[in-house]
C-alpha positions as CSV (number, residue, x, y, z in Angstrom):
1,M,0.0,0.0,0.0
2,N,1.6,3.3,-1.1
3,K,1.6,6.5,1.0
4,K,-1.3,8.2,-0.8
5,V,-3.6,5.2,-0.6
6,M,-2.7,4.8,3.2
7,L,-3.4,8.4,3.9
8,R,-6.7,8.3,2.1
9,F,-7.7,5.2,4.0
10,F,-7.1,6.8,7.4
11,T,-8.8,10.0,6.3
12,F,-11.9,8.0,5.2
13,L,-11.8,6.0,8.5
14,L,-11.8,9.2,10.6
15,L,-14.7,10.7,8.6
16,L,-16.7,7.5,9.1
17,I,-16.0,7.5,12.8
18,L,-17.1,11.1,13.3
19,S,-20.4,10.4,11.5
20,L,-21.5,7.8,14.0
21,G,-23.9,8.1,16.9
22,E,-24.1,10.1,20.1
23,L,-21.4,9.8,22.8
24,R,-22.5,9.1,26.4
25,A,-19.6,8.7,29.0
26,Q,-16.2,9.8,30.2
27,D,-12.8,8.2,30.2
28,P,-10.1,9.0,32.8
29,Q,-8.3,12.2,32.0
30,F,-4.8,13.6,32.6
31,T,-4.0,17.2,33.3
32,Q,-0.4,16.5,32.0
33,Y,-1.8,15.3,28.6
34,Y,1.5,16.2,27.1
35,S,3.2,13.6,29.3
36,A,0.8,10.9,28.3
37,P,1.0,11.3,24.6
38,I,0.0,7.8,23.4
39,Y,-3.0,7.9,25.7
40,L,-4.0,11.2,24.1
41,N,-3.4,10.0,20.5
42,P,-1.8,6.8,19.2
43,A,-0.3,8.8,16.4
44,F,2.4,10.0,18.9
45,T,3.8,6.5,18.8
46,G,7.5,6.9,17.8
47,A,7.6,10.7,17.8
48,T,10.8,10.8,19.8
49,R,14.2,9.2,19.8
50,Q,14.3,5.4,19.1
51,H,12.9,4.5,22.6
52,R,10.5,6.1,25.1
53,A,8.9,4.8,28.3
54,A,6.4,6.8,30.3
55,I,4.5,6.3,33.6
56,N,1.6,8.5,34.7
57,Y,-0.3,8.6,38.0
58,R,-3.4,10.6,38.9
59,N,-5.4,10.8,42.1
60,H,-8.6,12.6,41.2
61,W,-10.5,14.4,44.0
62,S,-8.2,13.0,46.6
63,S,-10.3,14.0,49.7
64,L,-13.3,12.0,48.6
65,P,-13.7,8.4,49.9
66,R,-12.3,5.9,47.5
67,A,-11.2,8.6,45.0
68,F,-10.6,8.0,41.3
69,V,-7.0,6.7,40.9
70,T,-5.5,6.1,37.4
71,Y,-2.2,4.6,36.4
72,A,-0.8,4.5,32.9
73,F,2.3,3.0,31.3
74,S,3.5,3.3,27.7
75,Y,6.5,2.3,25.7
76,D,7.1,3.1,22.1
77,Y,9.9,2.5,19.6
78,N,10.8,4.5,16.5
79,I,12.0,1.7,14.2
80,K,15.4,2.6,12.8
81,D,15.6,3.4,9.1
82,S,11.8,2.9,8.8
83,P,8.8,5.3,8.7
84,S,7.0,2.9,11.0
85,S,6.8,2.9,14.8
86,V,5.2,0.5,17.3
87,G,4.2,0.9,21.0
88,L,2.4,-0.6,24.0
89,I,0.1,1.1,26.4
90,A,-1.5,-0.1,29.7
91,V,-4.0,1.8,31.8
92,N,-5.6,0.9,35.1
93,D,-8.4,3.0,36.6
94,R,-10.0,2.4,40.0
95,A,-13.0,4.2,41.5
96,G,-15.6,4.0,44.3
97,T,-16.2,2.0,47.4
98,A,-16.6,-1.2,45.5
99,S,-13.3,-0.7,43.7
100,L,-14.7,-0.7,40.2
101,Q,-11.6,-1.4,38.2
102,S,-10.8,-1.2,34.5
103,T,-7.5,-2.5,33.1
104,S,-6.7,-2.1,29.4
105,I,-3.7,-3.2,27.4
106,G,-3.1,-2.1,23.8
107,A,-0.7,-2.2,20.9
108,T,-0.1,0.9,18.7
109,Y,1.2,1.4,15.2
110,S,2.0,4.7,13.4
111,Y,3.4,5.5,10.0
112,R,5.2,8.8,9.2
113,I,4.4,10.4,5.8
114,P,6.6,13.4,4.8
115,I,4.5,16.3,3.5
116,T,7.0,19.1,3.1
117,N,10.5,19.8,4.4
118,G,10.3,19.2,8.2
119,L,6.5,18.6,8.2
120,Q,5.2,15.1,8.9
121,A,1.7,13.5,8.8
122,V,1.3,10.4,11.0
123,P,-1.8,8.1,10.8
124,S,-2.1,5.4,13.5
125,L,-4.1,2.5,14.8
126,Q,-4.5,1.0,18.3
127,V,-5.8,-2.4,19.2
128,G,-6.5,-3.2,22.8
129,Y,-8.2,-5.5,25.3
130,T,-10.0,-4.3,28.4
131,M,-10.9,-6.1,31.6
132,Q,-13.5,-4.6,34.0
133,S,-14.0,-6.0,37.5
134,L,-16.0,-5.2,40.7
135,D,-15.4,-6.2,44.3
136,Y,-18.9,-7.5,45.1
137,S,-18.1,-8.1,48.8
138,K,-18.0,-4.3,49.2
139,L,-21.5,-3.7,47.8
140,V,-24.5,-3.2,50.1
141,F,-27.9,-4.3,48.8
142,A,-31.4,-3.3,49.7
143,D,-32.2,-6.5,51.8
144,Q,-29.0,-5.9,53.9
145,L,-30.1,-2.3,54.6
146,Q,-33.6,-3.5,55.4
147,F,-32.4,-5.8,58.2
148,G,-29.8,-3.3,59.4
149,N,-26.8,-5.6,58.8
150,P,-24.7,-4.7,55.8
151,N,-22.4,-7.7,56.5
152,A,-25.2,-10.2,56.2
153,P,-25.4,-12.4,53.1
154,S,-27.6,-10.8,50.4
155,T,-30.3,-12.6,48.5
156,D,-30.9,-9.7,46.1
157,P,-31.5,-11.0,42.5
158,A,-29.2,-8.3,41.1
159,L,-26.3,-10.1,42.7
160,R,-26.7,-13.1,40.4
161,N,-26.5,-10.8,37.4
162,L,-23.2,-9.1,38.3
163,E,-20.2,-10.3,36.3
164,N,-16.8,-9.1,35.2
165,V,-16.6,-7.8,31.7
166,N,-13.8,-8.2,29.1
167,H,-13.8,-6.8,25.6
168,F,-11.7,-5.7,22.7
169,D,-11.2,-2.0,22.0
170,F,-10.0,0.0,19.0
171,A,-8.7,3.5,18.4
172,T,-7.2,5.6,15.6
173,G,-5.6,9.0,15.2
174,V,-3.8,11.4,12.9
175,L,-1.0,13.8,13.8
176,V,0.6,16.6,11.8
177,Y,3.8,18.2,13.2
178,N,7.1,19.8,12.8
179,K,9.6,21.3,15.3
180,R,7.3,24.2,16.1
181,F,3.8,23.0,15.7
182,W,1.8,19.9,16.4
183,G,-1.9,19.2,15.9
184,G,-4.0,16.0,15.9
185,V,-7.3,14.3,16.0
186,A,-8.0,11.0,17.8
187,V,-11.0,8.8,18.3
188,H,-11.1,5.9,20.9
189,H,-13.6,3.1,21.4
190,L,-14.4,2.7,17.7
191,N,-16.3,-0.5,18.2
192,R,-18.3,0.9,21.2
193,P,-18.0,-2.2,23.4
194,N,-20.6,-3.3,25.9
195,Q,-19.3,-2.3,29.4
196,S,-22.3,-3.4,31.5
197,V,-21.6,-5.7,34.6
198,L,-25.4,-6.5,34.9
199,E,-25.8,-8.5,31.7
200,E,-27.5,-5.5,30.2
201,E,-26.5,-3.3,27.2
202,S,-24.4,-0.3,28.1
203,M,-22.3,0.7,25.1
204,L,-19.1,2.5,25.8
205,P,-19.3,5.7,23.7
206,M,-16.4,6.9,21.5
207,R,-14.0,9.5,22.9
208,F,-13.2,12.3,20.4
209,S,-10.2,14.6,20.9
210,V,-8.8,17.5,19.0
211,H,-5.4,18.9,20.3
212,A,-2.7,21.2,19.2
213,G,0.3,23.2,20.5
214,Y,2.9,25.7,19.3
215,K,6.5,26.4,20.4
216,I,7.4,30.2,20.6
217,P,11.2,30.5,21.1
218,I,12.4,33.3,23.4
219,D,15.5,35.1,22.1
220,L,18.1,35.3,24.9
221,G,20.7,37.2,22.8
222,P,24.2,35.9,23.2
223,F,23.0,33.2,25.6
224,R,20.5,31.6,23.3
225,N,22.8,28.7,22.4
226,R,23.3,27.8,26.0
227,M,20.0,28.7,27.5
228,A,17.2,27.3,25.4
229,S,13.9,29.0,26.4
230,S,10.4,29.0,25.0
231,I,6.7,29.5,25.7
232,N,4.3,26.7,24.5
233,P,0.6,27.3,24.3
234,S,-1.5,24.2,23.8
235,F,-5.1,23.0,24.1
236,Q,-7.1,19.8,24.2
237,Y,-10.8,19.5,23.4
238,R,-12.5,16.2,24.1
239,Q,-16.1,14.9,23.9
240,Q,-17.6,11.7,25.0
241,G,-21.3,11.3,25.2
242,R,-22.9,14.3,26.8
243,F,-19.6,15.2,28.4
244,N,-17.3,17.7,26.7
245,Q,-14.4,19.7,28.1
246,L,-11.6,22.0,27.1
247,D,-8.0,22.2,28.5
248,V,-6.0,25.3,27.5
249,G,-2.8,26.6,29.0
250,L,0.8,27.7,28.7
251,S,4.1,26.0,29.5
252,Y,7.4,27.9,30.0
253,F,10.6,26.0,29.4
254,Y,14.0,27.2,30.6
255,R,16.9,24.8,30.1
256,M,16.0,21.7,32.2
257,L,12.9,23.3,34.0
258,M,9.3,23.6,33.0
259,L,6.5,25.6,34.6
260,G,2.9,25.5,33.4
261,V,-0.6,26.7,34.1
262,W,-3.9,25.4,32.7
263,Y,-7.6,26.0,32.8
264,R,-10.1,23.2,32.4
265,G,-13.7,24.1,31.6
266,L,-16.0,25.3,28.9
267,P,-17.3,28.7,29.9
268,I,-19.6,29.1,26.9
269,Q,-21.9,26.4,28.3
270,Q,-23.6,25.5,31.6
271,D,-23.0,22.1,33.3
272,M,-26.1,22.6,35.5
273,P,-28.8,25.3,35.7
274,R,-27.3,28.8,36.1
275,T,-23.8,27.3,36.6
276,I,-21.0,28.0,34.2
277,N,-18.9,25.0,33.3
278,H,-15.7,25.8,35.2
279,D,-13.9,22.7,36.4
280,A,-10.3,23.4,37.6
281,L,-7.2,25.5,37.5
282,A,-3.9,23.5,37.3
283,V,-0.3,24.4,37.9
284,A,2.6,22.1,37.0
285,F,6.3,21.8,37.5
286,G,8.8,19.7,35.7
287,V,12.5,18.9,35.5
288,S,14.5,17.0,32.9
289,I,18.1,15.6,33.1
290,N,19.7,13.5,30.3
291,G,16.5,12.2,28.8
292,F,14.8,11.5,32.1
293,S,12.0,13.8,33.2
294,F,9.7,14.2,36.2
295,G,6.5,16.3,36.3
296,Y,4.0,17.2,39.0
297,S,0.7,19.0,38.7
298,Y,-2.1,20.0,41.1
299,D,-5.7,20.7,40.0
300,L,-7.5,23.3,42.1
301,T,-11.2,22.5,41.8
302,V,-13.2,25.6,40.9
303,S,-16.6,23.8,40.2
304,K,-19.5,23.6,42.7
305,L,-17.7,20.6,44.3
306,G,-15.0,23.0,45.6
307,P,-11.5,22.3,46.8
308,A,-12.6,21.8,50.4
309,S,-14.8,18.9,49.4
310,S,-12.6,17.4,46.6
311,G,-9.1,18.0,47.9
312,G,-8.1,18.8,44.4
313,S,-6.2,16.4,42.1
314,H,-2.6,15.3,42.2
315,E,-0.7,14.0,39.2
316,I,2.9,12.7,38.7
317,S,4.6,11.8,35.4
318,L,7.9,10.1,34.7
319,A,9.5,9.6,31.3
320,L,12.7,8.3,29.8
321,Q,13.9,8.8,26.2
322,F,16.9,7.1,24.8
323,S,18.6,5.9,21.6
324,T,20.6,2.7,21.4
325,K,22.7,3.9,18.5
326,A,23.3,7.6,18.7
327,K,26.3,8.7,20.8
328,P,25.7,11.0,23.8
329,G,25.1,14.6,22.8
330,K,24.9,13.6,19.1
331,V,21.8,13.3,17.0
332,S,21.7,10.8,14.2
333,R,20.9,11.6,10.6
334,K,17.7,9.7,10.8
335,V,16.5,11.6,13.8
336,K,17.2,14.9,12.0
337,Q,15.0,13.7,9.1
338,N,12.2,12.9,11.5
339,P,12.0,15.7,14.0
340,C,10.2,15.3,17.2
341,P,7.0,17.4,17.4
342,A,7.0,20.4,19.7
343,F,5.2,18.4,22.4
344,M,7.7,19.0,25.2
345,P,10.5,20.9,23.6
346,N,13.6,21.6,25.8
347,Y,12.1,19.3,28.4
348,L,12.0,15.7,27.1
349,W,13.7,16.1,23.8
350,K,16.3,18.5,22.3
351,P,16.4,18.2,18.5
């Protein structure tokens, strides 16, 4: 399959996806979406040096009992002397008193298509398998409440219908980037799998995301060669079912340090009567040394839930980028031909 046919195929696939039915639910989210690139869009597979490994942790609304906790791990490999890249991603999400748990494992593939000098188009596919489980021993049924003993055995008919659920899951995405700009579209849950644990039909809706960013270098005069500095605005808009949200913010990079601030919400609409959709303000700090990076962010809840009730949200990211061939401090010819997108410039990657 030549490049033009492949690009037309992925374009048709995305248009078909976007024409399908209404979305109805919400996946876990990361404030540091730039540090969970493959979770954001499988087209980011291979958009670095030859190897990249990343770990993400998020504790959402930490003061609430049994808060939402999400872990993610990804590894991707930019195949040497090839436009193809492959990767793996695993996500575990736990929520609620009954420890509703979802674990997904997926494989990703991307293919780089040069458009003009320095500009790349990257279509991608992701195939995954998800396992959902529930700790039934922590559930309390109506008959247990009726007799005032939540530890007594339950005879509720609903208990017989509860079961763990496993299903396949598919995603696709397209990315366009150069050293200054990146922009992409991704759609997850293409097959809309049934996620019900009650032997009923509850189709998982597709997650649609549009995201982009731009690197604005800051001229430091005679120090510019030794003190790389830039400001990077970026945004992510996502929709899933009746839920839609916008993340927009700025990152400031100075040598090995990163500082960022983001706003999450959609102020042009109301999430409840007479209540503007403001969700959170987030601040982030990061440091990178020799290809290893650490990031921390805190979300201050500004919705009706309030920081006193939710405790805000904490997030940590770790990443390592490395090449098995290039010498330290030297970039191979292949890497120069396939520049990293301006996703985390001067922080995870220095072209």
